C-alpha positions as CSV (number, residue, x, y, z in Angstrom):
1,M,-7.3,17.2,31.8
2,P,-8.7,14.3,29.7
3,N,-9.9,15.0,26.2
4,L,-12.5,12.2,26.1
5,E,-15.5,12.6,28.3
6,H,-18.9,10.8,28.1
7,P,-21.4,10.2,31.0
8,A,-22.2,6.7,29.7
9,Y,-18.7,5.3,30.1
10,P,-16.4,5.0,33.1
11,A,-13.7,7.7,33.3
12,A,-11.0,5.1,33.7
13,D,-11.9,3.4,30.5
14,L,-12.0,6.7,28.6
15,L,-8.6,7.6,30.0
16,H,-7.2,4.3,29.0
17,L,-8.7,4.7,25.5
18,E,-7.2,8.1,25.1
19,S,-3.7,6.7,25.8
20,L,-4.2,4.0,23.1
21,V,-5.3,6.4,20.3
22,P,-2.9,9.3,20.3
23,C,-3.6,12.1,17.9
24,R,-7.1,10.7,17.2
25,E,-8.9,12.1,20.2
26,S,-11.2,14.4,18.2
27,Q,-12.3,11.5,15.9
28,V,-13.0,9.3,18.9
29,S,-14.9,12.0,20.7
30,T,-17.1,12.5,17.6
31,L,-17.7,8.7,17.4
32,L,-18.7,8.6,21.1
33,S,-21.2,11.4,20.5
34,I,-22.7,9.5,17.6
35,F,-22.9,6.2,19.5
36,G,-24.6,7.8,22.5
37,E,-25.4,5.5,25.5
38,R,-25.3,1.7,25.2
39,Q,-29.1,1.2,24.9
40,Q,-29.8,4.2,22.7
41,F,-30.5,3.7,19.0
42,S,-27.5,5.1,17.1
43,F,-27.2,6.3,13.5
44,P,-28.1,3.4,11.1
45,S,-24.9,3.6,9.1
46,L,-21.5,5.4,9.3
47,F,-19.0,5.8,6.4
48,I,-15.5,6.4,7.6
49,Y,-12.9,7.1,4.9
50,G,-9.3,8.3,4.7
51,H,-5.9,7.3,3.1
52,T,-4.1,4.1,4.0
53,S,-2.5,4.0,7.5
54,S,-4.6,6.9,8.9
55,G,-5.8,4.9,11.8
56,K,-9.4,4.0,10.7
57,T,-9.2,0.3,11.5
58,Y,-7.1,0.6,14.6
59,V,-9.2,3.3,16.2
60,M,-12.4,1.5,15.5
61,Q,-11.1,-1.8,16.9
62,T,-9.6,-0.2,20.0
63,L,-12.7,1.9,20.7
64,L,-15.1,-1.1,20.5
65,T,-12.8,-3.4,22.4
66,T,-11.8,-1.0,25.2
67,L,-15.4,0.0,25.9
68,Q,-16.6,-3.6,25.5
69,L,-19.3,-2.7,23.0
70,P,-20.9,-5.7,21.2
71,H,-19.5,-5.7,17.7
72,V,-18.7,-7.7,14.6
73,F,-15.6,-7.0,12.6
74,V,-15.2,-8.3,9.1
75,N,-12.6,-7.7,6.4
76,C,-14.4,-7.6,3.0
77,V,-11.2,-8.6,1.2
78,E,-11.0,-11.9,3.1
79,Y,-14.8,-12.6,2.7
80,F,-15.1,-11.5,-0.9
81,T,-18.5,-12.9,-1.8
82,S,-21.9,-11.9,-0.4
83,R,-22.5,-15.4,0.9
84,L,-19.2,-15.6,2.8
85,L,-19.7,-12.1,4.2
86,L,-23.2,-12.7,5.5
87,E,-22.3,-16.1,7.0
88,E,-19.2,-14.6,8.7
89,I,-21.3,-11.9,10.3
90,L,-23.8,-14.5,11.6
91,I,-21.0,-16.7,12.9
92,Q,-19.5,-13.8,14.9
93,L,-23.0,-12.9,16.2
94,Q,-23.4,-16.4,17.6
95,S,-20.2,-16.1,19.5
96,C,-21.3,-12.6,20.8
97,S,-24.6,-13.9,22.1
98,S,-23.3,-17.2,23.5
99,G,-20.0,-15.8,24.8
100,T,-18.1,-18.9,23.5
101,E,-16.0,-19.5,20.3
102,Q,-17.8,-22.8,19.6
103,T,-20.3,-21.9,16.8
104,S,-22.5,-24.1,14.6
105,P,-22.2,-23.8,10.9
106,V,-24.4,-21.2,9.3
107,H,-25.9,-21.4,5.8
108,C,-27.1,-18.1,4.3
109,D,-27.8,-18.0,0.6
110,T,-30.0,-14.8,0.3
111,L,-30.4,-11.5,2.0
112,N,-33.9,-12.6,3.2
113,D,-32.2,-15.5,5.0
114,F,-29.7,-13.2,6.5
115,V,-32.4,-10.8,7.9
116,R,-34.3,-13.8,9.4
117,L,-31.2,-15.4,11.0
118,F,-29.9,-12.0,12.2
119,K,-33.1,-11.4,14.2
120,Q,-32.7,-14.8,15.8
121,A,-29.0,-14.2,16.6
122,V,-29.8,-10.9,18.4
123,A,-32.7,-12.3,20.4
124,S,-30.6,-12.8,23.5
125,R,-31.0,-10.3,26.3
126,E,-27.3,-9.1,26.1
127,L,-27.7,-8.0,22.5
128,Q,-31.2,-6.6,22.8
129,D,-30.3,-4.2,25.6
130,Q,-27.5,-2.3,23.7
131,T,-26.4,-1.3,20.3
132,L,-24.7,-3.9,18.1
133,Y,-22.0,-2.6,15.7
134,I,-21.2,-4.3,12.5
135,V,-17.8,-3.0,11.1
136,L,-17.0,-3.8,7.4
137,D,-13.3,-3.0,6.7
138,R,-12.2,-2.4,3.2
139,A,-15.8,-1.7,2.3
140,E,-15.0,-0.8,-1.3
141,Q,-15.2,-4.5,-2.1
142,L,-18.9,-4.3,-1.5
143,R,-19.2,-2.6,-4.9
144,E,-18.1,-5.8,-6.6
145,M,-20.9,-7.8,-4.9
146,E,-24.7,-8.0,-5.7
147,A,-26.4,-4.7,-6.2
148,N,-28.7,-5.1,-3.2
149,I,-25.9,-5.8,-0.6
150,L,-24.7,-2.2,-0.1
151,P,-28.2,-0.6,0.2
152,A,-29.3,-3.4,2.6
153,F,-26.3,-2.8,4.9
154,L,-27.0,1.0,4.9
155,R,-30.5,0.5,6.2
156,L,-30.1,-2.8,8.1
157,Q,-31.5,-1.1,11.2
158,E,-34.8,-0.6,9.4
159,L,-34.9,-4.0,7.7
160,T,-34.3,-6.0,10.9
161,D,-36.0,-3.6,13.4
162,R,-33.1,-4.1,15.7
163,N,-30.7,-1.7,17.4
164,V,-27.8,-2.1,15.0
165,T,-25.3,0.3,13.4
166,V,-23.3,-0.6,10.3
167,I,-19.9,1.1,10.0
168,L,-18.1,1.1,6.6
169,L,-14.3,1.7,6.6
170,S,-12.8,2.5,3.2
171,E,-10.0,4.4,1.4
172,V,-12.5,5.5,-1.3
173,V,-14.8,8.5,-1.0
174,W,-18.5,8.0,-0.7
175,E,-19.3,9.5,-4.1
176,L,-17.7,6.3,-5.7
177,F,-20.0,4.1,-3.6
178,R,-23.4,5.8,-4.2
179,P,-25.6,3.6,-6.5
180,N,-27.3,5.2,-9.5
181,I,-30.7,4.3,-8.2
182,G,-30.1,6.1,-4.9
183,C,-29.8,4.7,-1.4
184,F,-29.9,5.7,2.3
185,E,-27.1,8.2,2.9
186,P,-24.8,7.2,5.7
187,F,-23.1,9.7,8.1
188,T,-19.7,10.3,6.6
189,M,-16.6,11.0,8.6
190,Y,-13.1,11.7,7.4
191,F,-9.8,10.6,9.0
192,P,-7.1,13.0,7.9
193,D,-3.5,11.9,7.4
194,Y,-1.1,12.1,10.3
195,S,1.0,15.3,10.3
196,I,4.7,15.1,10.9
197,G,4.1,16.2,14.5
198,H,1.6,13.4,15.0
199,L,4.0,10.8,13.6
200,Q,6.8,12.2,15.8
201,K,4.5,11.8,18.9
202,I,3.2,8.3,18.0
203,L,6.6,6.8,17.0
204,S,8.4,8.3,20.0
205,Q,6.1,6.3,22.3
206,N,7.9,3.1,21.3
207,H,11.3,4.0,22.7
208,P,13.3,1.1,24.2
209,P,13.5,1.1,28.0
210,E,17.3,1.1,28.1
211,Y,17.4,4.5,26.4
212,S,15.9,7.8,27.4
213,A,12.7,9.2,25.7
214,D,14.6,12.3,24.5
215,F,17.3,10.2,22.9
216,Y,14.7,8.1,21.0
217,A,12.7,11.2,20.1
218,A,15.8,12.8,18.5
219,Y,16.3,9.6,16.5
220,I,12.7,9.7,15.3
221,N,13.1,13.4,14.3
222,I,16.1,12.4,12.1
223,L,14.2,9.5,10.6
224,L,11.2,11.6,9.7
225,G,13.5,14.3,8.2
226,V,14.7,11.7,5.7
227,F,11.6,9.7,5.0
228,Y,8.6,12.0,5.5
229,M,8.6,13.4,2.0
230,V,8.5,10.0,0.4
231,C,6.6,7.9,3.0
232,R,3.7,8.9,5.2
233,D,2.7,5.3,6.1
234,L,2.8,4.9,9.9
235,K,3.4,1.1,9.6
236,E,6.3,1.5,7.2
237,L,7.9,4.3,9.3
238,R,7.5,2.1,12.5
239,H,9.2,-0.7,10.6
240,L,12.1,1.5,9.4
241,A,12.5,3.0,12.9
242,A,12.9,-0.4,14.5
243,L,15.2,-1.6,11.7
244,N,17.7,1.2,11.8
245,F,17.8,2.1,15.5
246,A,20.6,-0.3,16.3
247,K,22.8,1.4,13.8
248,Y,22.0,4.8,15.3
249,C,23.1,3.6,18.7
250,E,26.5,2.2,17.6
251,P,28.6,5.2,18.6
252,V,26.9,5.3,22.0
253,V,27.5,1.5,22.5
254,R,31.1,1.8,21.5
255,G,31.7,4.8,23.8
256,E,32.6,7.1,20.9
257,A,29.7,9.5,21.7
258,N,27.0,10.2,24.2
259,E,23.3,10.5,23.7
260,R,23.6,14.3,23.2
261,D,26.1,14.2,20.4
262,T,23.4,14.6,17.7
263,R,25.9,15.6,14.9
264,K,28.1,12.5,15.4
265,L,25.1,10.2,15.6
266,W,23.6,11.8,12.4
267,K,26.9,11.3,10.4
268,N,26.9,7.6,11.4
269,I,23.3,6.9,10.4
270,E,23.0,9.1,7.3
271,P,24.5,6.7,4.7
272,H,22.4,3.8,6.1
273,L,19.2,5.7,5.9
274,K,19.9,6.6,2.3
275,K,20.4,2.9,1.5
276,A,17.0,2.2,3.2
277,M,15.4,4.8,0.9
278,Q,15.9,2.3,-1.9
279,T,13.5,-0.3,-0.4
280,V,10.7,1.8,1.1
281,Y,7.4,0.0,0.7
282,L,9.1,-2.9,-1.2
283,R,10.3,-5.0,1.7
284,E,12.8,-6.5,-0.7
285,I,14.9,-8.0,2.0
286,S,14.1,-9.4,5.5
287,S,14.9,-7.6,8.7
288,S,17.7,-10.1,9.5
289,Q,19.2,-9.6,6.0
290,W,19.1,-5.8,6.4
291,E,20.8,-6.1,9.9
292,R,23.5,-8.3,8.4
293,L,24.1,-5.7,5.6
294,Q,24.4,-2.9,8.1
295,H,26.9,-5.0,10.1
296,D,29.0,-5.9,7.0
297,G,28.7,-2.5,5.4
298,G,27.3,-3.9,2.1
299,E,24.9,-2.5,-0.5
300,P,21.2,-3.5,-0.7
301,G,21.9,-4.3,-4.4
302,Q,24.0,-7.3,-3.3
303,L,20.9,-9.1,-2.2
304,K,18.4,-10.4,-4.8
305,G,15.2,-8.5,-4.1
306,L,12.0,-7.8,-6.0
307,S,13.3,-5.2,-8.3
308,A,16.2,-7.4,-9.4
309,H,13.8,-10.1,-10.4
310,T,11.0,-8.2,-12.2
311,H,12.3,-9.4,-15.5
312,V,11.6,-13.0,-14.5
313,E,7.9,-12.5,-15.1
314,L,8.5,-11.5,-18.8
315,P,8.3,-14.0,-21.6
316,Y,11.5,-15.1,-23.3
317,Y,11.2,-13.0,-26.5
318,S,9.8,-10.0,-24.5
319,K,13.2,-9.7,-22.7
320,F,15.0,-9.5,-26.1
321,L,12.4,-7.1,-27.4
322,L,13.0,-4.8,-24.4
323,I,16.8,-5.0,-24.8
324,A,16.4,-4.2,-28.5
325,A,14.2,-1.3,-27.7
326,Y,16.7,0.1,-25.3
327,L,19.5,-0.2,-27.9
328,A,17.3,1.5,-30.5
329,S,16.4,4.3,-28.1
330,Y,19.9,5.2,-26.9
331,N,22.1,4.4,-29.9
332,P,22.0,6.6,-33.0
333,V,20.7,5.1,-36.3
334,R,24.1,5.5,-37.9
335,T,25.7,3.1,-35.4
336,D,23.4,0.2,-36.2
337,K,25.6,-1.1,-39.0
338,R,28.7,-0.9,-36.9
339,F,27.1,-2.7,-33.8
340,F,24.9,-5.3,-35.4
341,L,26.6,-6.4,-38.6
342,K,29.6,-8.7,-38.7
343,H,30.9,-7.4,-42.0
344,H,30.0,-3.8,-41.9
345,G,33.1,-2.5,-43.8
346,K,35.1,0.5,-43.0
347,I,33.4,3.4,-41.2
348,R,34.9,6.8,-41.2
349,K,34.8,8.8,-37.9
350,T,33.9,12.2,-39.0
351,N,34.3,15.3,-36.9
352,F,30.6,15.5,-36.5
353,M,30.5,12.1,-34.9
354,K,33.5,12.9,-32.6
355,K,31.8,16.1,-31.5
356,H,28.6,14.5,-30.5
357,E,29.9,11.3,-29.1
358,K,31.3,13.2,-26.2
359,T,27.8,13.7,-24.8
360,S,26.2,10.7,-23.2
361,N,23.0,9.5,-24.8
362,H,21.7,8.6,-21.4
363,L,21.7,12.3,-20.4
364,L,19.7,13.2,-23.6
365,G,17.0,10.6,-22.8
366,P,15.4,7.9,-25.0
367,K,14.8,8.7,-28.7
368,P,11.8,7.3,-30.7
369,F,12.4,4.5,-33.2
370,P,10.2,2.8,-35.8
371,L,9.0,-0.7,-35.5
372,D,11.1,-2.1,-38.4
373,R,14.3,-0.9,-36.7
374,L,13.3,-2.6,-33.4
375,L,12.7,-5.9,-35.3
376,A,16.0,-5.6,-37.2
377,I,17.9,-5.2,-33.9
378,L,15.9,-8.1,-32.4
379,Y,16.9,-10.5,-35.2
380,S,20.6,-9.6,-34.8
381,I,20.8,-10.1,-31.0
382,V,18.8,-13.3,-30.8
383,D,20.9,-16.4,-31.6
384,N,18.3,-18.5,-33.3
385,R,16.1,-17.4,-36.2
386,V,12.9,-15.5,-35.2
387,A,10.0,-15.3,-37.5
388,P,7.9,-12.1,-37.4
389,T,4.8,-13.9,-36.1
390,A,1.7,-12.5,-34.4
391,N,3.2,-13.7,-31.1
392,I,6.1,-11.2,-31.4
393,F,3.8,-8.3,-32.2
394,S,1.4,-9.2,-29.3
395,Q,4.4,-9.1,-27.0
396,I,5.3,-5.6,-28.2
397,T,1.7,-4.5,-27.3
398,S,2.1,-6.1,-23.9
399,L,5.3,-4.2,-23.2
400,V,3.4,-1.0,-24.1
401,T,0.6,-2.0,-21.7
402,L,3.1,-2.6,-19.0
403,Q,4.5,0.9,-19.7
404,L,8.0,-0.6,-20.4
405,L,7.6,0.9,-23.8
406,S,5.7,4.0,-24.8
407,M,4.0,4.5,-28.2
408,V,4.9,7.9,-29.8
409,G,3.2,7.6,-33.1
410,Q,-0.3,6.2,-34.0
411,N,-1.2,3.0,-35.8
412,D,-2.9,4.9,-38.6
413,Q,0.2,6.6,-39.7
414,L,1.7,5.5,-43.1
415,D,5.2,4.9,-41.7
416,G,3.8,2.8,-38.8
417,P,4.0,3.4,-35.0
418,R,7.1,4.7,-33.2
419,Y,8.2,3.7,-29.7
420,K,10.4,4.8,-26.9
421,C,12.0,2.6,-24.2
422,T,11.1,3.8,-20.7
423,V,13.1,1.5,-18.5
424,S,16.4,2.3,-16.8
425,L,19.9,1.0,-17.6
426,D,20.0,-1.0,-14.3
427,F,16.7,-2.7,-15.4
428,I,18.2,-3.7,-18.8
429,R,21.4,-4.9,-17.1
430,A,19.4,-7.2,-14.9
431,I,17.5,-8.6,-17.9
432,A,20.7,-9.0,-19.9
433,R,22.3,-11.1,-17.2
């Protein structure tokens, strides 16, 4: 029995729509109830919010396109000023009313011009007889525009006296939108995150035709068992599923296992999924490079990715400052003379030193160090002479702002501030190279 039912739309279209938006039937049903019939006045403005990759944009585009409802869809990140945004809405309105992509240039400098041109654009019979939907994706950008833009969109139906509904899509809650002076309250609707069962159902629909649906569903179950705790993004999970499926099928292709040997297939794919955990969200390497790594059995670290080049963005002396900070955090003060002086004389290795040198300082964590010790190590590891100028001190402040260093003491202390180095050994090795 179909979940979507509405007397104003054909049953075949609703059935097709239901197949396109799995696990979002309840949200689509609510939207259809709000929209009503084509010629009815709908709610003036809707505010739909939820975390990233929860289906807000996809569901709205699919709903409006499948039911052939007249609509305008604008991304507020792409059209980041009020003039660009208003002109883009009018340009898309022209194409809706004329039915062609050829549109004349539109100049709209003020909101009054937009209301006047909007009335002219919807004067055609096609747009007068049914509700027009204006969808503003990434609507949190509206807060950066003029103060009258957001209140005007919320009551555009009243300003234009036309059958129009404005839909705002955002990852931010409405309380962070509401102006201090007050405005028309939209109808708010929340899109929850996909559960693991929803992700299993959605990802299993993309199974290749040469393999059975149960075989691909078992692969998706293994993939979600590894990645679900660290990644809920449907787009990333779909990318990971497509990227690693060939490796999962290798025992079946070679004839070493059949589709029901789940244990053998899991042992083959497990190390490769752990490697893929290192690049979740980063996309450090391309799909072709990752497939080549899987074929050759290499490590992701062999390719130069984003994390290996983050030090490139640091200034010249900031790299040496970070190295000096790492040395100061993980080496005891008593070893400075031995490490950083050419003629340090004879140093006795007491029983105290031998006892404590058995424990790795990396296991104990970074230790705080004063500013003068940091500068002393810096002067010893830099080849040329470095003057303690304001530029050096400003770069230390920048490293604290970037959270590569953390300040332990305060500036008003008599002995000066104390710092800790917060980066890992691999990061410092990349910089030192």
